[in-house]
C-alpha positions in Angstrom: -14.8 -4.7 -10.3 -14.8 -1.8 -7.8 -13.9 -2.5 -4.2 -15.7 -0.6 -1.5 -13.0 0.3 1.1 -9.4 0.0 -0.2 -7.0 1.1 2.5 -3.3 0.9 3.4 -2.2 0.2 6.9 1.1 1.9 7.6 3.5 1.4 10.5 6.3 4.0 10.5 9.5 3.2 12.4 12.9 5.0 12.6 14.5 4.4 9.2 12.0 1.9 7.9 8.2 1.4 7.5 5.8 -1.4 6.7 2.6 -1.2 4.7 -0.3 -3.7 4.2 -2.9 -3.0 1.6 -6.5 -4.2 1.9 -8.9 -4.2 -1.1 -11.8 -4.4 1.2 -12.5 -5.2 4.9 -10.7 -8.5 5.7 -9.2 -8.8 2.2 -5.5 -8.3 2.3 -3.7 -7.7 -1.0 -0.4 -9.5 -1.2 2.3 -9.5 1.4 3.5 -6.8 3.8 5.4 -4.1 1.9 8.6 -3.0 3.7 10.6 0.0 2.7 13.4 2.2 4.0 13.1 6.0 4.1 15.0 6.8 1.0 13.9 8.6 -2.1 14.1 5.4 -4.2 12.1 3.3 -1.7 9.5 6.0 -1.2 9.0 6.1 -5.0 8.4 2.3 -4.9 5.8 2.9 -2.1 4.1 5.5 -4.3 4.0 2.9 -7.1 2.5 0.4 -4.6 -0.2 2.9 -3.7 -0.9 3.6 -7.4 -1.3 -0.2 -8.1 -3.8 -0.4 -5.3 -5.8 2.5 -6.7 -5.8 1.0 -10.2 -6.8 -2.4 -8.9 -9.6 -0.9 -6.8 -10.9 1.2 -9.7 -10.1 4.6 -8.1 -9.6 7.3 -10.7 
């Protein structure tokens, strides 16, 4: 199934950020994803984005 408008809302703060993925308008995917601004945490965020792309059918 392909979703129409997958997006990630991102709030950036000093030292930490929060992200919320939506598969389509009004359809949140999971819980808010919080991460610090470290290489390891940013790599986890990259994986989070890749999972959303895979789930949404984006190549």
